[in-house]
N, C-alpha and C positions, 0 to 999 in steps of 0.2 A: 132259783127259778121261781118266778112269781105265779100266782094263781091265774092272772091274766094271760101270761104266756102259755100256760098249760091249756087253758080254755081256747086260746087262739090256735094252738097246734092241733086241737081236736076239730075245730071248725074249718080252718083253712091253714094247713101246715106251711105252705110257702111264706105266708105273711109272718109266721112266728119266727122264722130264721132269717129274716130280711137283713139283720145287722151282722150276720155271721159270715158274709161274703157271697160272691157270685156263684162259686162252685156249690156251696151248700144249698142255695136257692134252686139251682138247676137240678141237682140230684133229688131234692125233696119234691120239686114240681113234677119231674118225670115219674117218680114213684107214686105220687098222688094221682097222676093221670092213669097209671096202670090200675090202681085200685086205691081206695081210701085208706085202708088199714096200713099198708107199707109206708105210705106218706106220713101218717101220724106217728108210727113207730120211729121212722128216721128223724122226724122233727124232734121228738122227745129225746132221742139219743144225742142229737147234736146240741140241744139245749142243756142236757145234763152233763155234757163233757166238761170235766174240771179244768182242762188245759186252757179253755177260752174264757 
């Protein structure tokens, strides 16, 4: 996980997970709409997932 990805997930979480698939983008976007913090946390969890 690069510094640019972490910074992008803090500023705009849906853009940080754009290459992880449509489901990840939708989930992060909906959480980001509810509040900023859950979207950031979800983006960081998805980016830190070792399976992908």
